[in-house]
LOPA-883744 format. One record per residue (C-alpha): residue in three letters; x, y, z. Coordinates in steps of 0.25 Angstrom, whole numbers, plus 5000, padded with zeros to 4 digits. Each point is the difference from the previous one (the first is absolute). Layout:
N
(node "ala" (X Y Z))
...
***
This chain:
299
(node "met" (5356 5599 5353))
(node "lys" (4995 5014 4997))
(node "leu" (4989 5007 5005))
(node "ala" (4997 5009 4988))
(node "gly" (4993 5011 5008))
(node "ile" (4987 5006 4994))
(node "val" (4995 4995 4987))
(node "ala" (5003 5013 4988))
(node "leu" (4986 4996 4996))
(node "ser" (4989 4996 5011))
(node "ile" (4991 4990 4991))
(node "phe" (5006 4988 4997))
(node "phe" (4991 4994 4987))
(node "leu" (4996 4987 5004))
(node "ser" (4995 4997 4983))
(node "ala" (4995 5009 4992))
(node "asp" (4985 5003 5009))
(node "leu" (5006 4996 5013))
(node "ile" (5008 5011 5009))
(node "tyr" (5004 5000 5014))
(node "ala" (5007 5011 5007))
(node "ile" (5015 4995 5005))
(node "thr" (5008 5009 5010))
(node "ser" (5012 4993 5002))
(node "val" (5010 4991 4993))
(node "val" (5009 4987 5004))
(node "gln" (5010 4996 4990))
(node "ser" (5010 4988 5001))
(node "lys" (5007 4995 4988))
(node "asp" (4990 4987 5001))
(node "val" (4986 5010 5002))
(node "ser" (4994 5012 5001))
(node "ile" (4990 5002 5009))
(node "phe" (4988 5010 5000))
(node "tyr" (4994 5005 5013))
(node "glu" (4993 5011 5008))
(node "asp" (5008 5004 5013))
(node "ser" (4994 4992 5010))
(node "leu" (5003 4988 4992))
(node "lys" (5016 5002 5000))
(node "asn" (5001 4988 5010))
(node "met" (4994 4991 4992))
(node "ala" (5006 5006 4986))
(node "tyr" (5013 4997 5006))
(node "gln" (4996 4985 5004))
(node "val" (4996 5000 4986))
(node "ala" (5013 5002 4995))
(node "glu" (5008 4991 5011))
(node "val" (4991 4987 4997))
(node "tyr" (4998 5002 4984))
(node "pro" (5014 4996 4996))
(node "ser" (4999 4984 5010))
(node "val" (4985 5001 4993))
(node "arg" (5005 5002 4985))
(node "asp" (5011 4988 5002))
(node "glu" (4990 4992 5006))
(node "leu" (4989 5001 4988))
(node "val" (5013 4999 4990))
(node "his" (5004 4986 5005))
(node "thr" (4985 4996 5000))
(node "leu" (4997 5004 4985))
(node "gly" (5014 4997 4994))
(node "gln" (4997 5015 4994))
(node "glu" (5010 5013 5002))
(node "ala" (4993 5011 5008))
(node "asp" (5012 5011 4993))
(node "phe" (4992 5011 5001))
(node "arg" (4997 5011 5010))
(node "pro" (4983 5001 5004))
(node "glu" (4996 5010 5006))
(node "val" (4990 4999 5014))
(node "val" (4988 5009 5002))
(node "leu" (4995 4999 5015))
(node "ile" (4986 5007 5003))
(node "lys" (4994 5002 5014))
(node "glu" (4987 5002 4998))
(node "arg" (4991 4987 4998))
(node "asp" (4992 5008 4993))
(node "lys" (5009 5008 4990))
(node "phe" (5006 4987 4998))
(node "asn" (4985 4993 4997))
(node "lys" (4997 5011 4990))
(node "ile" (5012 4998 4991))
(node "ser" (4999 4985 5002))
(node "gly" (4986 4999 4997))
(node "ser" (4996 4988 5009))
(node "asp" (5000 5001 5016))
(node "ser" (5006 4985 5000))
(node "ile" (5014 5005 4995))
(node "ile" (5011 5003 5008))
(node "ala" (5011 5002 4989))
(node "phe" (5003 4998 4984))
(node "ala" (5009 5001 4990))
(node "leu" (5000 5009 4987))
(node "pro" (5010 4993 4992))
(node "asp" (5001 5008 4990))
(node "arg" (5005 5010 5009))
(node "asn" (5007 4993 5008))
(node "leu" (4993 5005 5012))
(node "met" (4994 4992 5012))
(node "val" (4992 5006 5009))
(node "leu" (4994 4997 5013))
(node "asp" (4990 5003 5010))
(node "ala" (5006 5004 5013))
(node "ser" (4989 4999 5011))
(node "arg" (5000 4985 4996))
(node "val" (5013 4995 4995))
(node "tyr" (5003 4992 5013))
(node "thr" (4987 4997 5004))
(node "lys" (4999 4983 5001))
(node "pro" (5004 4993 4993))
(node "phe" (5006 5010 4992))
(node "thr" (5015 5004 5001))
(node "leu" (5006 5011 4994))
(node "glu" (5012 4991 4993))
(node "ala" (4988 4992 4996))
(node "thr" (4993 5010 4995))
(node "leu" (5013 5007 4993))
(node "lys" (5002 4985 4992))
(node "his" (4987 4996 4996))
(node "glu" (5001 5016 4993))
(node "leu" (5014 4998 4995))
(node "cys" (4995 4988 4993))
(node "his" (4989 5006 4993))
(node "leu" (5012 5009 4995))
(node "val" (5010 4989 4997))
(node "leu" (4990 4993 4992))
(node "his" (4998 5008 4991))
(node "arg" (5013 5007 4998))
(node "gly" (5005 4999 4985))
(node "ala" (4986 4994 4997))
(node "asp" (4986 5003 4995))
(node "gly" (4992 4999 5010))
(node "lys" (4988 4994 4992))
(node "his" (5007 4986 5000))
(node "ile" (4998 5000 5014))
(node "pro" (4987 4995 5004))
(node "arg" (4994 5008 5013))
(node "trp" (4999 4985 5007))
(node "phe" (5013 4997 4998))
(node "asp" (5007 5014 5003))
(node "glu" (4993 5000 5012))
(node "gly" (5003 4986 5002))
(node "val" (5013 5001 4999))
(node "cys" (5001 5010 5009))
(node "gln" (4993 4996 5011))
(node "trp" (5009 4987 5000))
(node "ser" (5013 5007 5001))
(node "ser" (4997 5009 5010))
(node "gly" (4993 4987 5010))
(node "gly" (4988 5001 4995))
(node "ile" (4996 5014 5005))
(node "ala" (4992 5008 4989))
(node "glu" (4998 5014 5001))
(node "leu" (4983 4997 5003))
(node "met" (4996 5004 5015))
(node "ser" (4990 4988 5002))
(node "asp" (4996 4991 5011))
(node "glu" (4994 4991 4993))
(node "gly" (5013 4993 4994))
(node "asp" (4997 4986 4994))
(node "lys" (4988 4998 5006))
(node "val" (4994 5009 4988))
(node "leu" (5007 4989 4990))
(node "thr" (4996 4988 5007))
(node "lys" (4986 5004 4999))
(node "ala" (5000 5004 4985))
(node "val" (5007 4985 4998))
(node "met" (4989 4992 5008))
(node "ser" (4990 5008 4993))
(node "gln" (5007 5000 4988))
(node "arg" (4999 5015 4997))
(node "leu" (5016 5003 4997))
(node "ile" (5003 5010 4989))
(node "gly" (5007 4995 4989))
(node "leu" (5014 5001 4996))
(node "arg" (4996 5008 4986))
(node "glu" (4992 5010 5006))
(node "leu" (5010 5004 5010))
(node "glu" (5008 5006 4991))
(node "arg" (4993 5011 5007))
(node "phe" (4996 5001 5013))
(node "pro" (4986 5003 5006))
(node "gln" (4997 5012 5007))
(node "asp" (4990 4994 5010))
(node "gly" (5005 4998 5012))
(node "lys" (4998 4985 5003))
(node "leu" (5003 4997 4986))
(node "leu" (5012 5007 5000))
(node "ile" (5004 4993 5013))
(node "leu" (4998 4987 4993))
(node "ala" (5009 5005 4989))
(node "tyr" (5011 5002 5007))
(node "glu" (4997 4986 5008))
(node "glu" (5001 4995 4987))
(node "ser" (5010 5003 4994))
(node "lys" (5010 4997 5012))
(node "ser" (4995 4987 5001))
(node "val" (5002 4998 4986))
(node "val" (5014 5006 5000))
(node "glu" (5004 4990 5013))
(node "phe" (4991 4988 4991))
(node "ile" (5011 5001 4990))
(node "val" (5013 5002 5009))
(node "ser" (4994 4987 5009))
(node "glu" (4996 4990 4988))
(node "tyr" (5011 5006 4990))
(node "gly" (5009 5005 5008))
(node "lys" (5008 5015 4999))
(node "gly" (5007 4999 4988))
(node "thr" (4988 4998 4992))
(node "leu" (4994 5013 5007))
(node "leu" (5013 5007 4998))
(node "arg" (5000 4995 4986))
(node "met" (4987 5006 4995))
(node "ile" (5004 5014 5007))
(node "glu" (5012 5000 4990))
(node "asn" (4991 4996 4990))
(node "leu" (4991 5010 5002))
(node "lys" (5010 5010 5001))
(node "met" (5007 4997 4987))
(node "gly" (4986 5004 4994))
(node "asp" (4993 4986 4998))
(node "ser" (4985 5001 5004))
(node "met" (4994 4992 5013))
(node "asp" (4995 4988 4990))
(node "glu" (5014 5001 4993))
(node "ser" (5007 4998 5014))
(node "leu" (4991 4989 5003))
(node "ser" (5002 4991 4989))
(node "lys" (5016 5000 5002))
(node "ser" (4997 4994 5013))
(node "pro" (4994 4988 5006))
(node "leu" (4988 5007 5003))
(node "ser" (4997 5000 4984))
(node "ser" (4990 5010 4999))
(node "leu" (4990 5008 5009))
(node "glu" (4987 4990 5002))
(node "asp" (5013 4989 5003))
(node "leu" (5001 5008 5011))
(node "glu" (4990 5007 5006))
(node "lys" (4992 4985 4999))
(node "asn" (5014 4995 5006))
(node "trp" (4997 5009 5011))
(node "leu" (4986 5000 5003))
(node "ile" (5003 4984 5002))
(node "tyr" (5009 5005 5010))
(node "leu" (4991 5011 5006))
(node "arg" (4989 4990 5002))
(node "lys" (5010 4991 5008))
(node "gln" (5004 5012 5010))
(node "his" (4987 5005 5002))
(node "thr" (4991 4989 5006))
(node "trp" (4989 5000 5006))
(node "phe" (5009 4994 5013))
(node "leu" (5008 5011 4999))
(node "phe" (4991 5010 5000))
(node "leu" (4994 4994 5012))
(node "ser" (5011 5000 5006))
(node "asn" (5003 5015 4997))
(node "asn" (4988 5002 5005))
(node "leu" (4998 4991 5013))
(node "tyr" (4998 5012 5010))
(node "ile" (4988 5006 4993))
(node "ile" (4995 4988 4998))
(node "leu" (5000 4994 5012))
(node "phe" (4994 5015 5006))
(node "thr" (4990 4999 4990))
(node "leu" (4995 4986 5004))
(node "ala" (5001 5004 5015))
(node "ala" (4991 5013 4997))
(node "leu" (4991 4991 4990))
(node "met" (5000 4989 5013))
(node "thr" (4996 5013 5010))
(node "phe" (4988 5005 4994))
(node "tyr" (4996 4986 4997))
(node "gly" (5000 4997 5015))
(node "phe" (4993 5014 5003))
(node "val" (4989 4997 4992))
(node "arg" (4997 4989 5005))
(node "leu" (5000 5004 5014))
(node "ile" (4991 5010 4996))
(node "arg" (4990 4989 4994))
(node "arg" (5000 4991 5012))
(node "lys" (4998 5013 5009))
(node "arg" (4987 5003 4991))
(node "ala" (4996 4985 5000))
(node "tyr" (5001 5000 5016))
(node "val" (4993 5012 4999))
(node "asp" (4988 4996 4994))
(node "glu" (4999 4986 5006))
(node "glu" (4999 5010 5013))
(node "glu" (4990 5006 4994))
(node "glu" (4993 4987 4996))
(node "glu" (5000 4995 5013))
(node "glu" (4993 5013 5006))
(node "gly" (4989 4999 4990))
(node "lys" (4997 4986 5004))
(node "glu" (4999 5004 5014))
***
């Protein structure tokens, strides 16, 4: 690993219309990391952990990662938000550039870790490597990358599984056909990520990891999602969605919702009881005053 010093051109092109000023780069035989001087330690950490992250991902997906990606570390959250277009995203990948871009200010925020974030973004690069990206629906892309990185998304959210539970119980899930592309709305975006993770976990749980890996291979060979599913026990996207919904309803019952929100429910009930007791006390005092006034009037 070597420090390449000041980059000859201080402008790093993230895409055709997105640029970012870079001052330094660390290069190894496995990865190149572009960063500002104050992020030097983090850049070396990325270079150090990347080989093990890559090897774990290769083992999980059964796909090679025989290329050297580039990683851009952005120090300031506001600058990253302008580039990513979202305040909720902490990292993103550009597969056609073999590029991963990380928000250095939030990548260590729980539940995120540097390793999990790198693995998630590298997964995007591996899935699209040698494949036409239009053959990989967004729900499958994000679902596989969350599954392979231990359930970690690239999205900042305190809602988590609660959004999915509420959508299941209210029957307001987004259809998988609609998730070819993700919505921009905050709540719907969180739901899109949660649904994607859930459906891929369902495939692995009910049909085995081998089924998922064969789907990945079919997609990389140029199959559409429908063609890939027709070669699996899932038959079609409609069958997958129908069976997944049955699975979801079993997992997200009212009992589960109540147990997950037990403290909130108890606190709310206690507050209501306190309010009810307060109202009764006021009424009793008023009744007592009225009785006294009535007796005084008689006297």
